[in-house]
ROZAPA-346714 format. One record per residue (C-alpha): residue in one letter; x, y, z. Coordinates in steps of 0.001 Angstrom, whole numbers, padded with zeros to 6 digits, always signed. Layout:
REM residues N
AXYZ/...
//
This chain:
REM residues 388
M+068392+044571+150307/T+071105+046046+152598/S+069871+047907+155784/G+071336+051197+157070/R+073013+049251+159876/D+075021+047134+157409/K+076268+050365+155674/D+077586+051810+158895/T+079580+048580+159584/T+081295+048779+156082/K+082861+052263+156416/A+086604+052673+157056/P+087522+053686+160640/F+087903+057460+161336/W+091596+057346+161926/K+092193+056004+158591/R+090402+058604+156934/A+092174+061229+158877/L+095465+059800+157989/R+094584+059685+154421/G+093383+063456+154321/F+096774+064474+156030/A+098798+062788+153410/T+096938+064436+150754/L+097487+067793+152264/T+101192+067192+152947/G+101794+066093+149272/T+099920+069230+147894/A+102116+071471+150221/S+105288+069952+149027/V+104321+070494+145414/V+103479+074130+146090/A+106961+074508+147867/L+108830+073024+145120/A+107113+075258+142551/A+107932+078326+144549/G+111531+077250+145002/A+111785+076787+141218/V+110340+080281+140718/W+112673+081855+143193/I+115678+080002+141753/G+114661+081204+138063/S+114209+084638+139191/A+117468+084867+140805/T+119290+083339+137903/L+117596+085862+135538/A+118550+088746+137787/T+122065+087602+137921/R+122322+087333+134118/A+120748+090809+133622/A+123238+092296+136159/A+126060+090790+134094/V+124734+092527+130904/D+125687+096301+130244/A+122861+098791+130384/P+121935+100262+126785/P+123048+104048+126355/P+120440+106602+126827/A+118234+107702+123787/P+119842+110716+122116/K+117965+114050+122505/T+115704+115106+119536/T+117394+117963+117552/V+115113+120341+115652/A+115467+123313+113565/A+113431+126250+114905/L+112088+129228+112902/R+112073+132691+114485/I+108982+134660+113997/S+108207+138273+114854/P+104890+140209+114998/S+104250+142651+111953/E+101364+145336+111557/Q+100389+144503+108006/L+100746+141916+105277/T+101323+142366+101502/V+098392+140403+099992/T+098115+139294+096373/R+094542+139730+094929/R+093535+138336+091518/F+090642+139204+089398/H+089450+137674+086202/G+088475+139833+083203/Q+088392+140154+079368/I+090503+142042+076801/E+088240+144377+074845/A+088303+144196+070966/A+090337+147006+069419/Q+088210+149797+067690/T+087194+148283+064371/V+085055+150104+061817/S+083641+149189+058519/L+084108+152112+056168/G+081608+153077+053418/F+080736+156212+051365/E+078046+158526+052445/Q+076694+158658+048839/G+076589+156116+045976/G+078543+155876+042810/R+081307+154115+040976/L+084503+153114+042895/N+087331+154594+040958/V+090273+154257+043331/L+091049+151933+046098/T+094743+152530+047283/V+095120+149951+050123/D+094774+146176+050329/E+094259+143736+053385/G+096959+144109+055943/D+098262+147560+054889/R+098775+150193+057536/V+096964+153610+057300/T+097332+156966+059024/A+094475+159070+060247/G+093148+161214+057353/Q+094788+159296+054723/V+092768+158929+051434/I+092116+155303+050776/A+089298+155191+048306/R+087604+157545+045715/L+084235+157552+043766/D+083788+158856+040231/T+083259+162530+040568/R+082553+163672+036965/I+078878+164486+037648/L+079722+166604+040631/V+082574+168336+038875/T+080326+169262+036013/E+077613+170542+038436/R+080023+172667+040168/A+081146+174054+036816/R+077694+174964+035979/L+077016+176644+039237/M+080164+178765+038839/A+078911+179910+035477/S+075649+180768+036798/R+077276+182684+039610/D+079324+184742+037163/A+076128+185597+035247/L+074667+186730+038401/A+077715+188741+039376/A+077596+190563+035898/Q+073767+191422+036406/A+074575+192638+039771/E+077313+194891+038568/L+074872+196202+035968/S+072267+196771+038554/R+074692+198911+040763/R+075592+201156+037867/T+071996+201540+036908/T+071126+202360+040425/A+073905+204989+040498/R+072540+206576+037206/Q+068977+206578+038331/S+069898+208162+041644/E+071772+210943+039891/L+068888+211582+037584/R+066486+211767+040431/D+068543+214381+042089/R+068427+216511+038914/G+064602+215861+038730/F+064530+213670+035616/A+063732+210415+037384/S+061195+209254+040040/D+061890+207589+043259/Q+060045+204551+042101/A+062430+204064+039307/V+065362+204112+041772/D+063677+201652+044083/N+063039+199151+041113/V+066560+199206+040266/A+067853+198953+043820/L+065600+196073+044750/G+066530+194214+041523/L+070125+194429+042778/T+069017+192880+046118/A+067233+189984+044399/I+070280+189259+042229/E+072432+189235+045374/A+070065+186784+046949/Q+070319+184528+043995/M+074122+184732+044165/A+074021+183562+047822/E+071802+180722+046794/V+074244+179593+044203/D+077089+180020+046701/A+075144+177603+049054/T+074563+175209+046304/M+078310+175285+045400/A+079115+174580+049025/Q+076734+171611+048991/V+078551+170282+045869/G+081855+170840+047576/V+080563+168649+050752/R+079359+165908+048206/L+082927+165972+046482/S+084511+165508+049774/Q+082269+162609+050507/T+083624+160920+047360/E+086945+160480+049198/L+087188+157638+051932/R+089640+158672+054615/A+090994+156596+057484/P+089521+157748+060723/F+092444+156768+062836/D+095896+155077+062628/G+095114+151338+062048/T+095511+148131+059840/V+093201+147272+056909/G+091282+144168+057684/A+088863+142716+055199/R+088456+144437+051828/H+084793+144044+050488/V+084854+145521+047020/D+087117+146194+044150/P+087514+149213+041912/G+084753+149635+039428/A+082021+148416+041684/I+078750+150504+041762/L+078156+151351+045402/G+075017+152412+047206/I+075059+154657+050267/G+076785+153018+053219/T+078081+149982+051321/P+081064+148530+053230/V+084231+148972+051353/L+086888+147771+053938/D+087402+147272+057664/I+090093+149122+059709/R+091388+148029+063068/Q+092725+150827+065189/D+096367+150732+066287/A+095842+151189+070082/A+096788+149606+073361/P+094307+146875+074184/V+091990+147580+077081/F+091505+144975+079906/R+087952+145200+081620/V+087660+143601+085090/G+085378+143690+087921/I+086932+144455+091241/D+086050+144847+094833/P+084791+148332+095362/K+086985+148716+098447/L+090077+148677+096173/A+088650+151252+093808/A+090463+154120+095520/T+093759+152409+095586/L+094088+151353+091901/A+095778+154499+090709/D+098508+154366+093278/Q+099917+151003+092533/P+101201+149049+089494/A+099207+146349+087949/R+099973+143176+086160/I+097910+141228+083738/T+098441+137669+082781/L+097026+136583+079168/D+097436+133191+078019/G+100351+132571+080616/T+102198+135755+079593/E+102339+138571+082048/Y+102095+142315+080859/G+102312+145671+082574/A+099131+147654+082631/T+098149+151133+083370/F+094831+152193+085209/I+092483+154186+082821/G+089360+154540+085042/L+086304+153181+086789/R+082845+152961+085789/P+080666+154955+088247/D+078028+152230+088593/L+078011+148974+090566/D+077288+145646+088914/A+074054+144368+090320/Q+074958+140791+090002/T+078482+140613+090884/R+078517+143645+093235/T+081801+144719+091645/R+082977+148015+089981/T+084330+147756+086449/A+087828+148930+085995/L+089566+149610+082825/F+093301+149034+082322/E+095504+149803+079288/V+097645+146710+078532/Q+101323+147615+077583/T+101757+145431+074497/D+101698+145264+070907/D+100924+141603+070703/P+097632+140444+069218/V+095773+139659+072360/Y+092243+140976+071496/L+089261+138969+072965/A+091609+136873+075360/A+090524+136435+078831/G+093144+137199+081569/T+093891+137714+085292/L+094693+141141+086799/T+097067+140960+089761/L+097077+143529+092393/Q+099311+143878+095551/T+097288+145127+098439/S+098239+145415+102191/L+096166+143852+105075/K+096616+145968+108178/Q+096407+143596+110965/D+098718+142586+113671/G+099793+138984+113215/Y+102677+136489+112272/A+103658+135111+108924/V+104282+131203+109428/P+104771+128365+106946/L+101654+126479+106066/S+103510+123283+107205/A+103742+124677+110771/L+100072+124503+111382/Q+098347+121620+113020/D+094473+121069+113400/G+092995+122640+116553/V+089651+122878+118019/R+086621+125028+117043/G+088021+125958+113911/L+091358+127176+115121/W+094940+125905+114358/T+097824+125448+116481/V+101735+125872+116107/L+104299+124263+118236/V+106277+126983+120123/L+109704+125951+121501/D+110409+127805+124942/P+114286+127850+125496/Q+115536+126419+128981/D+118715+127252+130816/D+120224+123881+130128/G+120331+124602+126209/M+117116+122480+125682/A+113826+123735+124727/T+110252+122528+125720/A+107586+122434+123170/R+103993+123819+123592/A+101008+124391+121584/A+099652+127837+120841/A+096320+128431+119202/V+096069+130670+116248/E+093440+131957+113713/V+094410+132037+109925/L+093793+135533+108568/Q+095195+135015+105099/I+096969+132624+103004/E+099667+133665+100496/G+101172+130713+098623/D+102940+128559+101279/T+102685+131228+104050/A+099898+131785+106439/Y+099191+135088+108194/V+097923+134304+111697/R+097081+135808+115111/G+096501+134190+118484/T+098273+133311+121743/L+101579+134149+120260/S+103393+137147+121732/G+106449+138941+120800/T+109366+137106+119013/A+108987+133316+119164/R+110532+130142+118031/I+108198+127588+116175/I+108636+124222+114502/P+108329+125009+110866/D+107780+121403+109674/G+107737+117876+110971/T+105280+118805+113803/H+104145+115194+113945/R+107298+114071+115573/L+106581+116234+118726/V+103823+116610+121240/P+103383+119554+123705/G+105762+118901+126690/D+108594+117236+124816/R+112113+118499+125509/V+114255+118942+122403/R+117587+120358+121471/L+117671+123321+119135/A+119809+122945+116042/G+123091+124892+116279/T+123443+124665+120150/E+125409+122185+122111/
//
């Protein structure tokens, strides 16, 4: 076992240890100096080579096309409302009394005019009844004439004292009874005349024959349908509109689109009530067409004015803003022919196709970027197209 005394005697002398540390420090410093020299020489070489290379040309200024916009006090707004074409007036015609159908002068698809006779019933019974009544009236007329002459004679005899007042009154009142019977016969004859007129079926309006339900020779009851007639009239378009527009309908043209075809329309009138469900008023328009558009759905197009100060800008000029607003890039021209881009906050009032009507921090006539706004940010300097 070695004692502490022996360990102290085996250590190297102090001067040797100091010499060894100095040599190590000197070697490290030499390596660092060589590395620094190499870095300096490399940097100098790169700088020399860089100086020998020509500098690249400056990046060209971005050229943009600006859109000049001016404020306006109102905007023409296109409003569209969906509605329905009403069916043309169609009636199913029948006789007001029964009988045999003798004549039917029209067929399906035929055109008829108002008042035209299109069917007749057998009238032989009514004609016979009218002849009997006329004979009865002739008989009563003869009795009345006899009663007048008798009254005249009785009156003359009474004046001479050969007849009593009672005899004269009997004859006179007999004449009154006969005249009443004649009036009754006249009323019955008028009734027969009405029934005879009801044996003729007339067209209630100008139109076209639709379905024909019976043929001549058929025995008809009261009201049995004979044929249908559709009225020749302009179709009517029924649509619910904003009550605020009701007062302006008569002052502007209207267009109605049905199955992709656009037709002119004339305002007819408004219903006085308000629809409880849609909160709209019903407007009626007469469609100017002869096409078979009945029962078709369509769209009413109205041109109205939005009275509000603002600007019309392309939709492509809008960028997302904050708090529900939008921004447009405005170009402020500079004296050197360049322009500086800045953002202007706007609020969209109305969108019409590819155009938005906006208001905001814009003022006076301004130049904006109509599209390609993603290429610029506020603060960029650009050259306006068409300037040097």
